[in-house]
N, C-alpha and C positions, 0 to 999 in steps of 0.2 A: 273349733271353727277360726279362719285364720283371715285377713285380706290380702289380694295379692298387689303386691306398691305398682304395679307398672299398670293393670286397668283398674285395681279398684275395687273387685269382685270378691264374695265371699268363697272359699274351698275348704276344704275337710285339710283338720291337721297331718294327716300323715301321707299327704301328696308331694311328691318331690318338684313337680312341676305344675302350674296354675294351665285347668282344663281350658281356658276362655284361648287366652293369649302363648300361653309355651312358656312364659318366663319362668328361672328357676326359683325356689320358694326357700327363703330359708328356712330352718328347722332349728324350734323351739327346743329348748333345753330341757329336759323333765324337772329339772330343779326348781324349775317355776310356777307357782301356784298363785291360785287366784287367790284373793283375800275374802275374807268373810265381810259380809257387809256390817255397817255400822249400826249400831243400835245405838237409840235415843234414851236415855236413861234417865235423863232432867225433865219432871213435870211441867218447869218454864217453858224446857225448848218445845214439847210437845204441842202447847197451846199456841207455841209460836209458828210450829209449823200448819197446824186445823188453821191456823187464822189467815195464813199466804195462802193455802190451797183454796179457803172459801175467795180473797181476793180477788186469785186468777180465773176462775170459774167465772165471777160477776162480769168480768172484764172482758174475758171471751166472747159472754154471752152480750155483753154492748155495743163490742166490732161486728158479731154477727149481724144486732139487730140492725146496724148500721147500714151492713152492705146488703142486706135485704132491700130496705127503703130506697139508699140511695148508691149505689155502685151502680145500677142498671139507667137511672137517670144520668150519671155522670159516663159512661159508655153511649148513649143513645146523644147524648151530644159534644161527645170526641174528644172529651175531654181525657180518657185513659189512654193513653200514648205509650205507656210502656212495651209495650212486646212490638209493636214497629220501632219502637228506639232502639231496642234491644240488636232487630233484626236487622238495623244497618250501620250500628256500631261493633264493629269485631270484637274488640276487648270487654266492652261489656255484657255482649251474648257470650264470650268462653264464660263470664263468670256466672250467668243467667243458666247455661247449660247445665252445669254441675248441679242442680237445684231441681232437673226432670230426670222423668223415670229415662233409663238409657232404652236405646232400639227403638223408637218413636220414627217412624221414616220422614213427618215432619221435623224434627230437628234436622235431621241429615240435610232436605232441603234448604232452612234457612241457614243453617251452618257454611255449605258451599257455595248456595244460589240463593239470593233471595230475592231477587229478581224474578227468577224461572219458577216461586214457590207464587208469587201474585201471577204469573201468567197462568200456570195448572190450576191455579184455584180460580182465576176469569172463565178460562175453558171448560173445566166440572161445571160451573156455573151454567153456564150459558147452555151447555150442552143438559141438564135435568130441566131449565126452561123448556128450552124445544120437547123435549121429552112427553114433561108434564104436558103440554098444551097438545099434542098433534098423537101420543104413540096410543094406541088401542089395547094394547096385552098387559097382561100381566107383568110385574117384577119381581123377581128374587132378591132381595136387596143382598143379602152374603154374597148370591155370585156376582151379582153388579160389583161389589166391593173388592170381593175377589179378581176378577177381572182387570178392575181400573191397577189395581196394585201389579197384576201381571203386563200390564202394559207400562206400564211405570218399567218395571226393572228391565221388560226386553227394548225398552225404546235407550238402556244405557249400552247398548251394544258389547255387555260382557257375556262373552260368549260361556263363560262358567256361572253365569247370573242366576239365579231363580229365586221368585218367588213361591213360600211355604205354605200353603193353607192349613188348615187344621188339621186334617187328616194327612198330608204330607209330613206335617213340622214332628206332628207323634210319632210316626213311624221314621224318621231323621233318629229323633230320640232313642226311642228303642233301639234301632241297629248299631247307634255309636255305641251302645253300652252292652252290645252284644245279646240284646234279648228281641225277640220275637215270638208273634203267637200264630201261632199253625198248626202242623201235623208235625214239622223236624225232619224234613227230606230236603236234601239237594239234587237238581234235576238238568237236563239239558234237553233242547227239542231235536227230535228226532221227524223225519219225511216219511219216515217209513209207518207203514199202516193209515197212507194216507194225511201220517200231520197227529205227532203224540208226543207225551214229555217221558222222557225216558229216566227212570231213577238211578242216581249215580251213587248216592249215599244214604244211608239212614242212620237220625240222630240216635246214641245210644239212648235206654230210655225217653224215648220221645212217643208221644201216640202212634205215629208211625211203628214202629218198633211193636210196642207191645200190641198195635191192631193185626201184627204180621204181616206190612209191607216188607218187599225183601229191593235188596240193590239187583238193578235189572230189568225189573216193574216196567210195564207202561203207564201211562195215564191216560186211559181211551176218552174216559167220557167226568164231566163233571156236575152232580144233581142229572143226572140223564142228557147233557149236550156234550156235541162233540166236542174233542179238542182242537178237531181240524176247523172246525166253525169260528169257535171262541180267541183262536190264537194263542200266542205264548203269554202274553202279557194279563192279558183278560184272564187266561185259567189260572195264573198265580194268585191274583189278586181274590179270587174266587176260594179256592183254597186256603187261603187265608181270612180270619176273622177274628173277632170278639171269641174271648176265652168262655168254655163250658158250651160251646154250641158245636153242632154237627155238622159234618159234612162228607155226603156220600160219593165214593169215587168208583167209576168202574175201572178194572184191573185186569191188563193182559198177561197172560202168564206163561212158561212155558220155550221148550226149546225153539217153536216159530212161532209163541205168543197164541197160541192159538185158543188158548184156555180163559174163561172169560170170568172173572170175578168181581164180586161187588163187595167193597168192603164201607165200614163207616164209622168215621173215626172223630173223636170229642178232642175239638181243638185246646191247648194249654200252652203255658211259654215254656219256649222251646230257646236252648243257648247256639246261637250262631256261632259256628266253628271258623276260626281265618288260620288255620295251621296243621296241616296231617304230615305225618313224618315217617319214616320207615327205614330197615336198612338195606343195602344193594351193593351186592359187588365186594363181599367180603368186610373190611372195615369202615365202610363209605355208610354216614347216613345223610339221607334226602329230606330235607323240609322244604316242602310248598306253604309259600303265605298268600292266600285267594286275595286278603286287603289287610287294611291294617281298621281295627280300631280300640278302646279303651282295653280290652281283654286280649289283643295281641300278645304283649310283652310277657303276661304271666303264663300263657300256651306256647310261648317260644320257647323260654328257658325252662319251660318245663319236655318241652320234644328232646331238649337239647342234653336234660340230664336223662331222659330212658334210652336215647344214644345211645349217650356215652356208656351208661350202662351195660350194653348190648354189646362193647367194645369200639364203639366207633371214635375213629382218630381223624377224618378227617369229613368234611360237608360240602353240600350240596343245596345252595337256597336257592330257590325255583317260585321267581317273580314275574313270572311271563305270564301275562293275562292282567296284573296287578291292578287296576284301576288308581289305586290311591288307597286314600280315608284319611283318618285319626293325624294330625299332628304329634299328640304324645303318644298315639301308639305306636309311632314309626321311630321316632325318637329316644322313647325309654327301649325299645328293641335296639336300636344300636347302641346303647349306652352299655347294653350287656356287652357286646360284640369289640367294642372299638377304646384305644387307650387314652389316655386324660388326655383334651383337646374338645375346640370347638364341635358341633355336631350339624349343627347346620346356620345360615348368618341369614338375617332377613331384614328388609328394608319397608318401610310402613311411608306415607303419605306423609310431605313433610318433612322428609331427612332424616325421621326418627327409624334408628338400627337400633340392631340389638344382637343374638344369639344365644342357645342353647349348647349346652358345653357336657361332656362326658367325662366319667370319672377316672380314678387310674385301673382302677378293674378291668381285665378283657381279656377275650376266648382267643389263644394262642392254638391255631389249627391248622392245618391247610383247608382252605377254602374255594370255592367256586359255583357266580351266579348266573343262573340263568336268568337273560332280558331277553323279549323281543318288541315289534313295533307296538303293542298294547299295553305295555308296562310304562306308568303315567305316575304323575306327581308323586305322593311318597314313596312311594313303586320305586321310581326314579333316583329318589334322595337316599333310597335303602342302597341301591348298588354302587352310586356317584359317592359316596360316603367312603365304604368298602374300598373302591378304588381309589381313592382320594389317599387314605391311609395305606393302602398297598396291602390290604388285607386280604383282599379277593381278585382270581381273576376273572373278568365278564367274556359267558360264549352264548354268541345268540347273533341276535341284526340289532341295529341300534332302536334306541326306546322311542315312546312317542314325540316327549318335547313339552312336560307341562312345565313349568317354574313361577309359579304363580300360587300365593295361596288366599283364601277363599274363608272369608268370616262369616259367623251364623248370627245375625242379629234378631233377639226375639222384638215383637211388638208391644206396644202395651196392654195390650187386649192379652197380652200373655199365652196364647193358641197358636198365636202365626208367627212369621218371620221372614228375613230374607235373606239369602247366600249373595253376597257380594267380594268381588275380588279386594284383596285392602293392600297386600302386601307382594315384595318379590321375593323369593329365597333364594339361597344357594349354598351348594354344597362345603364340605370343611373348607377346603382350597384352591377349588376351581371354580370357572367363571358360570355363573346362569345358564341353565339350558334349555329355559324356556324357547319353543319356536326352534329349538336345535337337534335334542336330544342326547341322550348317552351313547357314546360309540362303543361295542366289544371290544375285548380286548385281542379275543377269536373270535372270526366271523364266521357263522356258521348259520346254514339258511336251510329251512324244512325243505324238502322236496313240491313241487307243483301239485302235486295228487293231494297231497295231506293240507295243502293252505285252506285255511277258514277250515278245516276238523277241529273240534273239539279237542284239547289234550288230553282229556279222560280217557278220547276213544281211539288215544295214538298208543300203542304198544312203546313195551322198552326198546324193543328190538326197531321199531320204525324210528323211534325219537334218537335222531343224528344228532341233536342239540343235547340232547342229555347223555347220550354216547360219548360224547368229545369231551363232557364236563369229568366224567368218569374214566378215559382214556390220560387226561390233563394230570388228575389229580394222582394215581397209578405210576404216573412219571416222577412224583414231588420225593 
């Protein structure tokens, strides 16, 4: 393990960039080895060490006894003013903050607005007094704490901010690492049969594949309850669950989906697939990037190798409807494609600036990138970086326009976190596209009758944006 020089957090020796702040990590030369511990061989030295340990234990015991009997009295008399002094003195507080655990929302409030902290504390104390005095219902303490945190984050006015309770934070960690617990299918909502979930992809070696689910199946009921009544998101939540537990699904199958079948699947950990690829039109390789997580670079590089082995000499990268994702995921993917130089430039609060750079190795081949109005964040960085280096032509319509980064800060309970905007970022050479979007080289709009339709349901003949990319590459 080693420590990042930017944020101070511990990361694996093998990583190229810090997974917390994105800073490029110095590589440890293989010849540097840890020296063996020094052994105490002199008997007199051993006696001295034992005496020192005993003395230290006695000293700590004396201090603890003093703290138990005297500290409460000092605090009661108002003599312990250390915290308030530090909260009002910026320089002293910065020193104090280094000794505190990172991620405490109280630290954040003190650092930037000590007076606001006093107002919040006073308001909450008043609310608690009123509730205790008059409220006749039962109080769910955890729900109350989560709601207070949600309200505080909502009050920031940051459209991308989020308080993550224990379940949501665990889901985020698993998703970012490419892990999920469920049955291993990708789905879309369909209005057929009054409302069903259509299976568009079955993950290899997943519970769904082992249990006999097929692409094109309709999930009609979950544990006997209609999908049309549960809705899309509640259905997804009920299909997911703890590893080793079972879920019963009613499936509609057949040419008219009139065959009703019941399957029982045992949930397990499944890999989230973010990259899909195939050959189209002779020597053109097509790669769809659904989002970026920590596994995306490996999936992407593998896809390029496989397509190249099948004769690909040019590539279409599809980031339509890509909402973004992990910074490390997108920068390492771009590093594989770009020449030496910056991949992303960013600016944090208090004018702290930095960048993540690419090495000299690159892919040299004609490239086109498909974009649309739902291409956002890391998806926009992907196409903007390729545009800045003139590595690819962008085809489609202007992107969403999200050029801010969000940091995930774990709170002191270690099971909850907050996500807040902490930096603006910029493509390698062009301006920040936040609120503006990235414009295509060649604008191609889908026909009105296809707008809003899931891209998985559009045929290659109907997809005029894909056809435009194929035609462009054919002329190169």
